[in-house]
N, C-alpha and C positions, 0 to 999 in steps of 0.2 A: 504494500500500500504506500504509494508515493504521494505526499502532500506538497503542493506548491503554495508558497506564501508570498504575498506582496502587500504593499501599503498604498494609501491615498491620503493626501492632505499634508504631507510633511512640510511643504514649502508655503502653506497658506498662512495668512496673517490672523485668521479667525477660524473658529470651529475646531473639532477634534482631529486627531490623526486616527485613521481606521486601518486595521490590517485584516486580511482575509486569509484563511487556509482552506484549500479545496483539494479533495481527493477525487479524481475523475479519470475516466478512460475517454479517449477520443472516439466520437461517434459522428455519423453524418449530420445529425441535427446541430452539432456544435461547429460545423464549418464556419469559418469567419472569426473564430476565437483567436485573438492576438492582443498585443499590448493595448490596454484600454485607451491610451492617448491617441491611438491611430484609428479609432472607431468613432463614428458619430454618436451623439447622445442617444438618439432613438434606437440605433442598432445595439448599443451597450445595454439599454433597458431590455430589449428583446432577448439578447443573449443571457443576461442575468437570470431571467425567469427560466430559461432552458437549463442553464448550469445548475440552478438550485434543484430542478426536477431530476436531472440526469446524473448528477454527481453521486458518488458513493457516500460522501459526507462533505459538509462545509460548515464554517463558523466564522465569526468576526470577533475582533477585539477593538475596543474604543478607549482612547485616552483623551481626556478633555483639557482645555487650555490651562486651567489652574495647575494641574499636575505637569503638563508640558513645561510651564514656567518654572516649576519647582525642580524637576529632574533633568531637564533639557530635551530637545527634540529627538536626538539619537536614542537616549534611554527610553523616552516615551514611545518611540517607534518600536523598539525591541520589546517593550512591555506589551504593546498592542499585539505584536506578533506572538508572543508567549501566550497571551490570553486566547488568541484565535486557535493556536495549535492545541493547547490544553483543553479547549472547549469542544474539539471535534468529537462527535458521538462515536466515531470509529477511530481506534488508535492507528496512527501512521507508523510504518516501519522505517521510513526515511523522509526527511523534510528537506526541501530545497527552497532557498530563500533568495528572492531578487535583491541583490546588493552585495556588500562586502562583509557584513557581519550577520551572525545568526543569534537568535535569542537563547537564553539559558534555559534549555529544556532537557528532559530525560530521554530524548529520542535522538538518534544520530541525525545530524543536520549539516548541510553544506551551503556555503554562499555561492551564488551564481550570478555574477555581474552581467547585466543585460539580459537576465533570465526571462523577463516579460516578453522579449522579442524572440527567444529561442526555445522556450519550454512551454508546452501546451498547458500544463497544470498551473504554472506560474501566471501565464496569460489569463487563465480562467480566474485565478485569485485576484489579479489586477482588476478585472471587470467587476467582480463581486465587491471588492473594497471601494472602488470608484463609485459605483451606483449606490451602494449603501451610504457612503458619505455624502454624495450629492443629494440624496433624499433627506438626510439630516439638515443640510444647508438650506434646502428649499423650505423645510418646516421652520427653520430659524428665521427665514426671510419674513415670515408673518409676524414674528415677535420683535424683530429689530428692523423696523421700516427705515428706509433711506439708505441702506447699505448695499442693496441690490444683490443679496446673496443668491437669489434665484439664478442670476446671470454669472456672477463672478465666483461663486462657491467659496468665498472667503479669501481668494487669492489676491495678491497685491496689484490689481489692475488700476489704471488711472482713475477710473470711476470710484473704486473702493477707497483709494487713498484720499480722493477729494472728499468723500463722505466722512472719513475719519477726521480730516481737518475741520470739516463743518460741524460734525456731531460728536466728535470725541470717540474714545474706545469704550467698548462694553465689556461685560464679564466674559463674553465668549471670544474676545480678542486675546491674542497671546502677548502679554505685556513684555516678555523678554525679547520679542522680535522688534526690529526697527520698522516703524510705520512711516 
């Protein structure tokens, strides 16, 4: 059982960092699974639903800005990955992680730089993490009007930075990040 792990939201100014762990086999219905950054939002949403139905197991881990500020973004990302892997309803035999570091887990794990572009299960995890986080940010858009989280998902776009200058930062902004 091979689990792919990836994260979304690491570079955002607001919102959580989310990691996903996915155990899946390639099947015809999952054609088009690749790095989530290379797929349109509507296609990611469609693939997300298929991945959740067709995978042997999936889970997510979420770390919110207060903790990101306290432990730093790298440690928060590794923590989200650890939560995702340890929450899998099926135990993986091996975990491959997009990036250079692996979380502290009791399962053999290997880093795989560029993995979301080279590994099917990491690409599936990248889609799950991205869609899960995007849905959180769309929900937060209703609570934090004026920041356009529906469009920018908390990333440092010109529009988001202008909103920060105009409205200030909120409790879902990462205070340790430069705005």
